[in-house]
matplotlib code that plots the C-alpha trace (Angstrom):
import matplotlib.pyplot as plt

x = [139.8, 139.9, 138.3, 137.0, 136.4, 136.7, 139.4, 137.2, 139.0, 136.9, 139.1, 138.5, 141.0, 141.4, 142.6, 143.7, 141.2, 142.0, 144.8, 144.4, 145.3, 145.7, 147.0, 145.9, 148.0, 146.4, 148.6, 146.1, 146.4, 142.8, 141.8, 140.5, 137.7, 136.0, 135.3, 132.3, 133.0, 131.5, 132.4, 134.3, 136.2, 138.3, 142.0, 144.0, 143.0, 139.5, 140.0, 141.5, 138.9, 136.4, 138.7, 138.3, 134.8, 133.8, 136.6, 135.1, 131.2, 132.3, 134.8, 134.2, 136.3, 139.6, 140.4, 144.2, 145.6, 149.2, 151.7, 152.3, 148.4, 148.8, 149.2]
y = [15.9, 16.4, 15.2, 17.2, 14.3, 14.2, 12.3, 11.0, 13.7, 16.0, 17.5, 18.2, 17.3, 17.1, 14.4, 14.0, 11.1, 8.2, 8.3, 5.7, 6.5, 10.4, 10.8, 13.2, 15.5, 13.7, 10.8, 8.6, 7.1, 7.1, 4.7, 7.5, 4.6, 4.4, 7.7, 10.1, 12.2, 15.7, 17.5, 17.2, 20.3, 20.8, 22.3, 21.7, 25.8, 25.1, 22.0, 24.4, 26.7, 24.3, 22.5, 26.4, 26.9, 23.5, 24.1, 27.9, 26.7, 23.1, 25.5, 28.9, 31.5, 30.1, 32.1, 33.0, 36.3, 37.2, 38.0, 41.4, 42.3, 40.6, 42.6]
z = [111.8, 115.8, 118.2, 121.6, 124.2, 128.8, 130.9, 134.1, 135.5, 134.1, 132.1, 128.0, 125.7, 122.0, 120.5, 116.0, 114.5, 114.2, 117.3, 119.6, 123.1, 124.7, 128.1, 130.3, 132.4, 135.4, 134.1, 132.9, 129.7, 127.5, 124.7, 122.3, 121.2, 124.1, 125.0, 124.0, 121.9, 122.8, 119.0, 115.8, 114.6, 112.0, 112.9, 116.2, 116.7, 116.5, 118.4, 120.7, 121.9, 121.9, 124.8, 126.3, 125.9, 127.7, 130.5, 131.0, 131.2, 133.8, 136.0, 135.0, 134.3, 133.4, 130.5, 130.2, 130.7, 129.1, 132.1, 131.3, 132.6, 135.3, 138.6]

ax = plt.figure().add_subplot(projection="3d")
ax.plot(x, y, z, "-o")
ax.set_aspect("equal")
plt.show()
């Protein structure tokens, strides 16, 4: 089971259930138990997709593009 939550900087993150802390890319170490959990998913692939979907809703189109499709 994976937990979906947000850092204080606004970035959406996920971690495996039972993990005490998670480090955000902004540098902050987050105590997972103290965060509001937005979603729970079964696999890491589902967690990754859930994070991408939430990031898109918050910041607009942040989808990834393959390098060979960049002009």
